[in-house]
N, C-alpha and C positions, 0 to 999 in steps of 0.2 A: 543225154542221161548217160552216165557212165554203166559199164556192164560189170557183171560181178568178178571178171577176171580182171578189169582195170582196178575195181576197188581191192582186189587182193594185192595186184602188183605194185599199186601206189600207196599201199595203206598207212605206211610209216611217214610219208609226205602229207597225205590228206588228214592224219590227226594232227596236224600242226594248225592252229587257228589262223595262222597267216595263209594257209592254202585251202583246205576242207575240200568238199565235192565241187564247191561253185569255182574255187581255184584251180582244181586240177581239169575241170571242164574248159576253163579259159586256155589252160595250156594244150589240151588236145584239140582246142579250135584253131591254134595259132600256126601260122606259116613263118618260118624264119631262113633267112639265107646265111650260111657261113661260107666266107671267102677266105681261101687259104687253108689247107688242110696238114700244114706242119706240126711244129712244136707245141704250138698255141692251139691251133685247129682240132688236133686230137683229143687232147683232154675236153675242150669246151664242145665238142660235137658229141663226143661220148656222154657227157653229163646231160646234155639237152636232149638226147635220146632216150638215155635211161628215165629221166624225168617225165616223158612223155609227151614232149612237143609234138603235136600232131603232124606237121609236115617240114621237112628239112631239106634245103636246096645247098647241095655240097658243090663249091665252085674252085677248082684247081688245075691248071693245065701242065703239071708235072708229073713225072713218073718216080717211083720209088727208087732211091739209091742206097747202097749199102752205109753210106756216111749219114743217112736219115735215121737209122734204128738207133742211135744213141739217145734220142729225145723224142722221136714221132711214134708214140706208142699204139698208134692204131694199126702198125704194120710190122710184119714177120718176115723173116729172111727169105721165104719163099714167095714174098711179092714183089721181089727185086723187078724192075722194067716194066713193071704193070702202072696203068694210070691210078694216081692217087684217089681221086674222085670216086672211080669206080670201086676199088678195094675197099674205100671209107664206107661208101655206101652198102657194100656187102657185110662189112664188119658190124655197123650201126643196126642193119636189118637183122642180123644174127643175135644181137643184143637185145633188140626189142621189136619183133615181127609186128607189133600192133600200130607202128607209126609209118608213114611214107616217107620214102627218102628217094630223092632225084640227084643224080650225078650230073655235073656240068664240067665236061675233061676240056677247059678253056681257061684263058686268064679273063679276068673281068676288066676288059676295057670299057671307055666310057659309053660308046655308043650303044653295046650290047646291055650294059648294066641298067642305062636308062629304059630301054624296051622291057627288059625285065621287071624293072620295079614299075612301070607303067602298065604293062598289061596284067600282071597278077597283084593280089592284094598282100603284100608281105606286112607282117607286123613288126618285123625287126630285122636289122641287119648286123652280123657279128664280124668284124674286121680282124682277120688273124694273119694278115699278110706282113712281110718283112721287106716291103718296098715302099719308100716315102712317096713316090710319084703316084703308085697305086692308090696309096692311103688317101691322097689328096683328091683323087677321081671319086673314091667311095664317098668321101665327105661331102664333096660337091654334089654328086647325084642325089644321096640320101637327104641333103638340105633341100634340093630343089623338088624332090618327091614326097616331103614331110614325113619321113621315115626314122624312126630312132635306130642309133648305131651305137654299138660297144666296141671300143677300140683298143688295141693293146700292143705292146712290142717288148722284146727282151733283148738284150745285149750283153753278154759275158754275164755277170750276177747280178746285173740291174734291170728291173722292169718297171714299165709305165702302164697305166690303166686310167682310161676315162671314157665317159659315155655322155651322149647328146640325144635329147628327145626333141627332135625337130617338127614335131605336132605342135610346140610351144612357139608362139610368133616370136619372142624374144631371145630365143635360145642363142648363146654363142655357139662356135663351130671350131673344127680342128685348125683350120687357116688362121683363126683368131689366135690361138696358141703358137703354132708354127707357121708363120706366113710362106707361102710357097716361093722358094728362090730358084738356084741354078741347078736342082737335083736332077734335071733330065739332061744336062750336058756334063755333069762331072761323073766319074767313076763311082759306083756304088761301093763306098768305103765302109759303111756300117751295116753289115747284115751277118748272119750266123756263120757264113763261109769265109768270111775275111777276118772277123774279130773272134769268132768262137762264142760258145754259151754252155751254161751248165744247165743239163737236162731238166732237174727238178724245179729251178726256177721258172721254166716254160709250163712245167704241170702245175704250179702254184697260180701262176698269172693266168693261165688259161682257164683253170678252174674257178677262178674268179670272175673272169669273163662270162663264164656260164651261169654263175651265181648272180651277177648284175642282170644278165638278160632275163632270166627267171623272174627276178623282182620287178623288171619294167613290164613283163607280159602279165605278172599277177597284179599291177598297180601298186605296189609296194614302194616305200622310200629306197631310193637309190643313192648309195653313198659316193659313187664316181659321177653322179650327175653333176656335169659342168665343173668337176674337180679332178684334177690330175692328181692320180694316186700313185706314189713312187715307191717302189719296194727293192731293197737292199739284201739279196739273199745271203751275202757274207755276213751280215750282222742281224739278219731277221728283223728288220726295222722297216715300218711303214710311215711315209711322210703323206701329207694332204696339202695340195696348193689349190684355191680358189680360182677360177678362170672367169675374168671380167669379159664383157664383150669389147669388140675392137671395131671403131666406127670406121677405120681406114680398111677393114677386111673386105677383099674383093668379093668374096664369096657371098657373105652376109648382104653386102651393098646390092649386088645383082639381085639376090631374091627380094630384098625390098622394093626395088625399082619394079618388079612384075606385080607385086601387090598395091601399087599406088594408080 
């Protein structure tokens, strides 16, 4: 049952027919993992915390650098050289002391992530990373753990957003759309440090991640579910592409074999 303080804090959200007190309680009961606390993770985590998601797990092994401050809005100049996950946890707790926030000062490698998702009941993973290899790991572990995931990326002025609900048996996955190739052996040529990025585009797409995450938690229709949403900040245009399943996808095939 929501407290009087919660009813006051979330009153503008609760008055929405799509949320109400029942929906707000769903958010309060939810446990969400946010992986990557940079330009996407900053707005996504802020909005999830402000909305009253009851427990947030923040995963990032980096420290704050001065070059982050142009776009990673959780951090200030005096946070330089401090662990992103710890600073982010402090900032979110200050913004909403009624939620629980846990910092994980490490990268989400496959073994660790598999253990975390197996040992704790997570309702959702929000992938805010900028590394293709890690994104494939998150996709694979979430698929095998039957946990929904909201994924996004931004390069330059262009953003992508897509969600998967792996609780549904027939769901496609990220590897269906972007088959894993030789990204582990080639230089990481497409990230913010090499091609640049405009900060507000990260704010838009990260906020959209939070929006889609909240809709998933509330059981509302999710526009990015199995649909690749493409955002062009230069022209303020969105395009949408439906993602079909891929019979040759090794991730889906492996999961199917386990159920047979």
